N, C-alpha and C positions, 0 to 999 in steps of 0.2 A: 343706514337708510337716509339720514339727513345729508350725508356726504353726496349721495347720488342726486338728491334734490338740488343741492347747491351747485353741483357740477352742471346739471342740466340747465339751471337758471343762468349760469355763467355762459354756457354755450349759446343759449338763446339771446342773451344780451350782446355777445360778440357778433352773432349773425346779424342782429338788427343794426348794430353800428356799421358793419361792413356794407349792408344793403343801403343804408343812409349815405355813407361816404361814396359808394358807387353811383348813386343817384345824383348826388351833388356834383361830382367830378365829371360825369358823363354828359352833362347838359351842354348843348352846343351854343356857343355865344353868337354865331353868325346865323341869323334867321332870315332866310330869303323867302319872298312870297311864293316863288315857284316850288321851293322845297317844303314849305309848310302847308301847301294846299294838297288835298287828297287826290290821289291818282285814280282816275276812272278810265278804264280802257275804252278807247273809241270815242271819247267825248273831250271837248276842249275844257281844261280845268279852270280857265278864266271866265267862262260863261256862267250863266245862272244855273244853280243846282236844280231848279224846277223845270228844266228843259223837258218837253214831252218826248217820249220815245215809245216804241212799239212794245206792247205787253206780250207779244208772241215770243220774245226772248225767254221770259219766265215760263210760259206755257210749254215751250219746247224743252226747257230744263226740267220741269216737273215730269213730263212724259218720259224723258230720258232716264230720270231717276227711277221711275216705276218699272220700266223695262230693263233697267240695269240691275235692280234688286231681284228681279225674277231669276236672273242668272245665279245669284247666290242661293236661291231655293232649288234650282234645277240640279246643280252640281252635287249636292249631298244625296239627292235622289238617285243619281247615277251611281254613286258610291255604294248605295244600299242594294243595288241590283243583285249582287252575289249572294246576299243573305235573305232576300225576300222571295215570296212566291211570285213567279213571273206574271201570272194573270193579274193579281192584285197590283203589282208594280205598274203594268201597262194601263190598267184602268185609272189608277191615281194620276199617272203621268199625263194621260190623254185628257182627263178631267181638268187638270191644271192648265194645260196648253189651250184647251177650248175656252176656258175662262179668260185667258190672256188674249186670245183671238177675238172674243166677243168685246173685250175692252178696247182693243185696237179698232175694230169695226165701228164701235160707238164713237170713238174719237174722230174717226174718219168721216162718219155721217154728220157729226156735229160741226164739221169744218175746222176742227182744231189743228189739223195737219196742213191746211191750206195757208201758205205764207201770204198770199195776196189778200188785201182787205176786202 
C-alpha cells in the first residue's frame, strides 16, 4: 500500500517538474506589441478598447442560440415518432412550434430583428 502511495507521489512530482520546465522553456523572448495585443475581429487592435459598437451583434447572437437550441429539442422528438402515439406526438410538436413562433413574433414586434437603429 505504501509502495503505491510513493509511486503516485513520484509520478505527481515528475509531472509537476515537466510542466514547470515546459512553461519555462516555452516562453517567447521576442515580445512584439502587435503579437501581445489581443486580436478582435473587425476592430483595429491599436485603438481604444472602449470603442463603442452596436449591441445588435450580441442580440442577434443570443437569438441565434435560442433558435439553434430548439433544433436540438426537435430532433429527438422526431426520433420518438415511431414509439409514441401519433396524436400526442403532433400535439406536443405543434405546441412546441407555436411557442417558438410566439417568441419569434415577440422579438419581431419589439424591433429586435431590425438592424437599423
